[in-house]
C-alpha positions as CSV (number, residue, x, y, z in Angstrom):
1,V,116.9,46.0,82.3
2,A,114.6,49.1,82.1
3,L,110.9,48.6,82.7
4,D,108.0,50.9,82.0
5,R,106.8,52.1,85.5
6,D,103.1,51.9,84.6
7,T,102.9,48.5,82.8
8,G,106.1,46.6,83.7
9,R,106.9,46.1,80.0
10,E,110.6,45.8,79.3
11,L,111.9,48.9,77.5
12,W,115.5,47.9,77.0
13,R,118.1,45.4,78.2
14,V,121.9,45.7,78.1
15,R,124.9,43.8,79.1
16,P,128.4,45.4,79.8
17,A,130.0,43.7,76.8
18,A,127.3,45.1,74.5
19,L,128.1,48.6,75.7
20,D,131.9,48.2,75.0
21,P,133.8,45.1,73.9
22,A,136.5,46.0,76.5
23,L,133.9,45.0,79.1
24,D,133.8,41.4,77.9
25,R,133.4,38.9,80.8
26,S,132.2,41.7,83.1
27,Y,129.0,42.1,85.0
28,F,126.9,44.8,86.7
29,Q,127.2,44.9,90.4
30,G,125.5,47.0,93.1
31,T,122.6,49.3,92.8
32,P,122.4,51.7,89.8
33,L,121.6,55.4,90.2
34,A,119.3,57.6,88.2
35,A,121.0,60.8,87.3
36,Y,119.1,63.2,85.1
37,D,118.5,61.5,81.7
38,R,120.9,58.6,82.5
39,V,121.5,55.6,84.6
40,V,124.9,55.2,86.3
41,A,126.0,51.7,87.1
42,L,129.0,49.8,88.5
43,V,130.7,47.1,86.4
44,R,133.1,44.5,87.8
45,R,135.4,42.1,86.0
46,N,137.3,39.2,87.5
47,Q,140.5,38.5,85.6
48,A,142.2,35.1,85.4
49,S,145.3,36.7,87.0
50,G,143.3,37.3,90.2
51,F,142.8,41.0,89.6
52,Q,139.4,42.6,89.8
53,D,138.6,45.7,87.8
54,T,135.9,48.2,88.7
55,F,134.3,50.5,86.1
56,V,131.5,53.0,86.2
57,V,129.3,53.4,83.2
58,A,126.5,55.8,82.3
59,V,123.8,54.8,79.9
60,S,120.9,56.7,78.4
61,A,117.7,56.2,80.4
62,A,115.8,56.3,77.1
63,D,117.5,53.4,75.2
64,G,120.4,52.0,77.3
65,S,123.1,53.3,74.9
66,L,126.5,54.0,76.4
67,L,127.2,57.6,77.3
68,W,130.5,57.2,79.0
69,K,132.7,54.6,80.8
70,R,135.4,55.2,83.4
71,H,137.9,52.8,85.1
72,V,137.9,53.3,88.8
73,S,140.4,50.7,90.0
74,S,142.1,47.3,89.7
75,A,143.3,45.3,92.6
76,A,144.7,41.8,93.3
77,T,142.4,39.4,95.1
78,A,143.1,36.1,96.7
79,S,141.3,34.3,93.9
80,R,139.7,35.2,90.6
81,Y,136.4,34.0,92.1
82,A,136.8,36.1,95.3
83,T,133.7,37.8,96.4
84,G,133.4,40.6,98.9
85,A,131.2,43.6,99.5
86,A,129.6,45.0,96.3
87,P,130.9,48.4,95.2
88,Q,128.6,51.3,96.2
89,M,127.7,54.7,94.9
90,T,126.1,57.9,96.2
91,L,124.9,60.8,93.9
92,H,124.9,64.4,95.1
93,G,124.9,67.7,93.1
94,G,126.0,66.1,89.8
95,T,128.8,64.1,91.3
96,V,128.8,60.3,91.7
97,Y,130.9,59.2,94.7
98,V,132.0,55.6,94.1
99,G,133.3,53.2,96.8
100,D,134.7,50.2,94.8
101,S,135.1,47.8,97.8
102,L,138.7,47.3,96.7
103,A,140.0,50.3,98.7
104,A,139.5,53.1,96.2
105,I,137.1,56.0,96.3
106,A,136.4,58.3,93.3
107,A,134.3,61.3,92.5
108,I,133.0,61.3,88.9
109,D,130.9,64.0,87.1
110,S,127.6,62.3,86.4
111,R,127.0,64.1,83.1
112,T,130.5,63.9,81.5
113,G,132.2,61.0,83.3
114,A,135.2,63.2,84.1
115,V,137.0,62.0,87.1
116,R,137.2,64.8,89.7
117,W,139.4,62.9,92.1
118,T,140.4,59.5,93.2
119,R,141.7,58.3,96.6
120,V,143.3,54.9,97.1
121,F,143.5,53.6,100.6
122,P,146.5,51.5,101.8
123,E,146.1,48.0,100.7
124,A,145.3,45.2,103.0
125,T,148.1,43.1,104.4
126,P,149.3,40.6,101.8
127,V,148.1,37.1,102.3
128,D,151.7,35.7,102.6
129,E,152.5,38.2,105.3
130,R,149.4,37.3,107.3
131,A,150.4,33.7,107.2
132,Q,153.8,34.6,108.7
133,N,152.3,37.0,111.3
134,P,148.6,36.1,112.0
135,A,148.4,38.8,114.8
136,Q,149.0,41.5,112.2
137,E,145.9,43.7,111.8
138,E,144.4,43.8,108.4
139,R,142.9,47.0,106.9
140,E,139.5,46.4,105.4
141,P,138.4,47.8,102.0
142,V,135.5,50.1,101.6
143,G,132.2,48.1,101.8
144,A,129.3,50.6,102.3
145,P,128.1,53.5,100.2
146,P,130.0,56.8,100.7
147,V,127.9,59.2,102.8
148,L,128.0,62.9,102.1
149,V,127.8,65.2,105.2
150,D,128.5,68.9,105.8
151,A,132.0,68.0,107.0
152,G,132.9,65.9,103.9
153,L,132.6,62.4,102.6
154,V,132.3,59.6,105.1
155,V,133.5,56.2,103.8
156,P,132.5,53.3,106.0
157,P,134.8,50.3,106.1
158,N,133.7,46.9,105.1
C-alpha cells in the first residue's frame, strides 16, 4: 500500500500475485526499501512440499507496477507453515543486499534487478539427524539485516 505523505490517501495497493501470476499464494514480508523511483520488497511463498521460496521485487513508486522480480532462494523447512525470522534487506550505492533468513545472501542491482552475487551458507543440521544426535550443534540461518561496513558485509545470524 502506498499512501500520500501529506493526506494519508491511498495512492495504490498491490499484492504479489497481481504483479506476476508466478507469485500466486505468496505474501510480502519484511520492511520494503525506497530506492530511487521504486520500492523494493521481499516476497515469501510457502509450498505444500515444505519448501519456502524468497523473491525480491521492485515496483514503481508512482503506480505499483512491476519493474523486476528475482528469485533469491528456496529451502526446505520443517513444515509448510514454519515461521522464522523475516528476510531483511539493506540498500547501499544502488545495491540491495538481501538476507533471506533461509541461509542465503544476495547482492542485487536496485535499478535492473541483476544479481551481482549470491552466497549460500551451509544448511542447518537435518531434523532426522538432530533426533539421532541431539548434542549436535545446529547452524542458524541469517535473521537480521546485512550491515555494510568498510571491511565488507556483516551478516548477523538468527
